[in-house]
N, C-alpha and C positions, 0 to 999 in steps of 0.2 A: 433592497435598495435598487432603485430604478437607474439605469445607465446606458448610454448609447455608445457602442463600440463597433468598429469595422473589423470582422472577422474574416480572413481569407475563405472563400467559397469552398474550395478544395479541402481545407484543414475542418471546416464545420461539417461539411458532408460525410468525411471520414469519421470524424467524432459521433455524429448521428448513428452511422452504420456500426461502428465498434462498440458503443454503449447500447445500443438497442432502444435508445430513447425515442419516444414519440413527438417531442418538441425540441426545438433549438434550446430553448430555455432549460429543459431536463437535460439535454446533453451537455451543455455547458456547466450546469451545476455539478452533474456527475463527474465530469472532467476535473473541475475545480477540487471537489471532495477527494478525488483519488491523488491529485497531485499534492494536496496539503497532507493527506495521510501518509504518503511516500516520504516527503521531506520531514515529517514528524519522526518517522522511523529512522531515517537517517540521522537526525539530530540526536535521537535517543542513543542510538549505536555509537556515534562519535563521543558522546559524553560518557557512556558507560563501558564502551568497548565490546568486544566480542567473546564469545567463549566456544569451547568445544562441545558439542553435544555428545552424550554418551548413547550407545546403541543399548538394546534391552540387556544383552548378555553382560555387558559392563556394569549396567544398573544392579542386576542380579548379583554380581560378584562384590560389589561394594556393599550392598545389604548384608550379604553372608559374612563379609569381613568385619561389619559392624557388629554382628551377632556373636561373633567369636571373642 
């Protein structure tokens, strides 16, 4: 989609630098993709909640307990 927007110079130059993009378009696309990905993750977490991750020792202990 072609559109014309006014992006603050400092914000665009920071985005170009941080993304390593070669063009303004690529920088904006990368920034939008990253923003969308992060918001989707936030939405998933808020929908399904969070959980505690087990470390390797806890996983092995759980496996041993199941085998007994």
